[in-house]
N, C-alpha and C positions, 0 to 999 in steps of 0.2 A: 586403830592396831589391833590385831587379832590375838587371840590369847595362846600362848604357848601350850601344847601338851605335857602334862606334867608326869614325869616317869620317876619312881622309886626304882633306883638302880642298886641292887644288892650283889656285890661281887668281891672277888679279891683283890686288893690294891697293894703295890709296895709300900713299905718292905715287907717281907723279903722280896725280891725281884726275881720272878719266873715268868713263864711265858703268858700264862692267864692274866696275871696281875698287870703286867706290861702292856698288854693289848686292851684291858680295860680302862688303864690309865689314859691308851691312846683316843678310846671311845670317848670318855669324858672331857678331852681336850681338842676334839676335832670341831672346827669352826662350822662344818658344813652341818653336823648334828645340833650343835649349841643354837644356832640361828631359829630353829624350828622347836625344840625341846627344852623344857627346863627340869633340871636333875635335882632330885633329893638323893642323896648316896649315903649307903651303910656300907663299911668294910667288912666283908664276911672272913676275913683272915683271922684265924685263931692262932697262926704261927708268927713269931716274932723273928726268926732267921731260917734260912734255908735247912739248917742241919735241925730245926726244931719240926718240921713238916713230917708228919706221920708218926710222931710220937704222941703220948698220952701224957697229961700233967693236969694239975689242980688249976692252974692258970689259964689253961685252955678252955677248961669248965667256966671259970669265972668270965672270961671274954665271951665266950658263947651266950651266956646267961644276959650280958650286957648288949650283945647283938639282937637278941630276940626281943628284949625291951624296946630297944631303940628302933628296930622294924615296927613293933606294935605301935609304938608314939607315933611314927611317921604315917602309918597307915590310917589311924583314928585321926591325927590332927592334919596331916598334909593333904589328904583326899587325892592321891594319885589316880591318874587316867589309865595308866599302864603300869605294870610291876614286871620287873627286868631281873633274871637271877641268872649267874653263871654257876650253874649246877654241877658240883661233882659227880661223875658218871657212876662210880662204883664205890665200893669199900664202906668203911666208917663215916668218911667224907660224905658220901651221898644221903646218909641217914642224918647227920648233922644239918646239911643244908635242906634236906625235905622238910625240917620243921618250919623254915621259913615259907617254903611253897603251901604247906597246910595254912599259914596265917594268910597268905594272899588269897586262898580258896575261901577260907572263912570270911572274908571281907568281900568275897564275890567280884574280886578283881579281874580284869583282863591281864593274862601271864604270859610272859615270854621267857623261855628256858633256853639258855644258850649252853652247848655242850662244847667244851675246848679239848676233849678227848674221846677216847673210845673205849671199848672192852665190855660194853654193856652185855652184848649178847652172851659171851664167855663166863661173866660174874653171875648174871642172872640165872643162867644153864645150871651152874654149881651150887645154886642157894636153893632152900626149901622154896615150894610152890607158892607160899605166901608173899616172898620178896617180889616174885614178877607179877602177882596180883596188885601188890601195894603200889608198886613202880608204874604199873598201866594206870590205875587209878590215879596216882599223882599227876601224871602227864596228860590225862583225859582233860579235853577242852582247853590246853594251852596250845601256844604256838611254838614248836622246836625249830632251834637254829642249829645247823651243823656247819662244820668247816670245809666239807667237799661231798660231793655226791657218793664217793666211795664209802663213806661213813653210814650212808642210809641204811644199808641192810644190817648195821650192828644195833639200830634201834626197833626192828621191825617185830620183835618180841614184846616190847612194851609201848609200843606207839603205832597207831591206826592211820592217822593223817599223814599227808606228804610234808615232809619236813622243808624248812627253808633252808638253803644253802647260801652262806655267806662266807667267802674266802677271806682269810686274814690278810691284812695288807700291812706294809711297812713304810715308814715316813722316807721322803727322800733326804739322802744324806749329802749334804755338800762337802766336797773335797777339793784341795789344791794340789795339782801335779807336783811333785817334788822334781822331777825330771820330764823333759818335753820329748825324749827320745820316743819314736814310733813303735819300738819293740819292747815297750814295758810291759812285762807280765804282772798282773795282780793277782793275788791270792785272796780268795774269800772264804771263809770258814762260817758254815750255818750249822748250829747244833739243834737238834730236836729228836723227841721220840716218834 
């Protein structure tokens, strides 16, 4: 039996339930992925509820310290082959998440950075030049994953290589028809930014 590739997976997981957290949870439960890869997981969430997202608190700083200690220990003891992170693309969350990428780089790991959002170009352009340089250095020698081809121009200021495009998927949802009429109309609501 061949050895599974070990991945240190660092990303937001529910709760709270939001797009990135739910997609990360789906990745970790995917039978296709589980058959070839062994995961060591660190939840990158410092928020405990949707209303907590974007707010600063002492509890978040304490949780961040715990996350960093956990990542450090898993890098040291777990010796992963690949380190994967869902990096927040902008704002203070980017700087928080970048601390994890810095640890990956310090350990000389093969790094996959997955963006589930956009706004890099606008955000970096509005900041001092050192932010763009830091961002470029942080993404250097990493594999960047984007959700679609249209997002590639958003990272051109900070990433020189060709990003990998992997569209989000959704699980098949089974339902039973309440009414067998041929002219039933179903309404589907999809919310996203």
